[in-house]
C-alpha positions as CSV (number, residue, x, y, z in Angstrom):
1,M,-6.1,-23.7,-8.7
2,S,-2.8,-24.3,-8.3
3,G,-0.5,-23.1,-5.3
4,P,1.1,-20.3,-7.1
5,M,-2.1,-19.0,-8.7
6,I,-3.5,-18.7,-5.3
7,V,-0.6,-17.0,-3.5
8,G,-0.5,-14.6,-6.8
9,F,-3.9,-13.9,-6.3
10,F,-3.8,-13.0,-2.6
11,G,-0.8,-10.9,-3.6
12,T,-2.9,-9.3,-6.1
13,V,-5.6,-8.4,-3.7
14,A,-3.0,-7.0,-1.0
15,V,-1.2,-4.8,-3.6
16,V,-4.7,-3.4,-4.9
17,A,-5.9,-2.9,-1.4
18,G,-2.6,-1.2,-0.3
19,V,-2.7,1.2,-3.4
20,A,-6.6,2.0,-2.9
21,A,-5.7,2.7,0.9
22,L,-2.8,5.0,-0.2
23,W,-5.2,6.7,-2.6
24,L,-7.9,7.1,-0.1
25,V,-5.4,8.6,2.6
26,L,-3.4,11.0,0.2
27,R,-6.3,12.4,-1.8
28,P,-7.4,16.0,-0.9
29,R,-10.6,16.2,0.8
30,H,-11.8,19.3,-1.1
31,P,-10.7,20.1,-4.6
32,G,-9.2,23.6,-3.6
33,A,-7.4,22.0,-0.6
34,L,-3.7,23.4,0.1
35,P,-1.0,20.8,0.3
36,P,-0.4,19.5,4.0
37,S,2.6,21.3,4.0
38,D,1.0,24.6,4.0
39,E,-1.8,23.6,6.5
40,V,0.3,22.0,9.4
41,I,4.0,22.4,11.0
42,F,5.8,19.1,10.9
43,S,7.5,19.3,14.0
44,N,5.6,17.1,16.3
45,H,2.2,17.2,15.2
46,L,-0.1,14.3,16.0
47,K,-2.0,14.5,12.8
48,V,1.3,14.2,10.8
49,E,2.6,11.2,13.0
50,S,-0.8,9.4,12.6
51,L,-0.5,10.0,8.7
52,F,3.0,8.6,8.3
53,R,2.0,5.5,10.6
54,D,-0.9,4.9,8.3
55,L,1.2,5.4,5.4
56,W,3.7,3.0,6.6
57,R,1.1,0.2,7.1
58,F,-0.2,0.7,3.6
59,V,3.2,0.7,2.2
60,A,4.3,-2.7,4.1
61,L,0.7,-4.1,2.8
62,T,1.5,-3.2,-0.4
63,A,5.1,-4.7,-0.2
64,A,3.9,-8.1,1.0
65,G,1.6,-8.3,-1.9
66,A,4.3,-7.4,-4.4
67,S,6.6,-10.3,-2.5
68,A,3.7,-12.9,-2.7
69,Q,3.3,-12.0,-6.5
70,F,7.0,-12.5,-6.9
71,G,7.2,-15.8,-4.9
72,A,4.4,-17.0,-6.9
73,L,6.3,-16.4,-10.2
74,V,9.5,-18.1,-9.0
75,W,7.4,-21.0,-7.5
76,Q,5.6,-21.2,-10.9
77,A,9.1,-20.8,-13.0
78,G,10.3,-23.6,-10.6
79,Q,7.5,-26.1,-11.6
80,S,7.8,-25.6,-15.5
């Protein structure tokens, strides 16, 4: 495997992991559950702060994977 393919592969793995983690965090635990806005008050709530912290990590992971994919594309385009 060449360098761009390795970088692109790990970028793809990071994007898939980030999207899967977002799906796991955002899916309702019960089919009939109310949206989070109906369950908690957003001002200074520890669960909401924790959720936003987790979401930020997953978005950052997905963005890092996407940038690795883009870098691999540019690297490969520069070699051909």
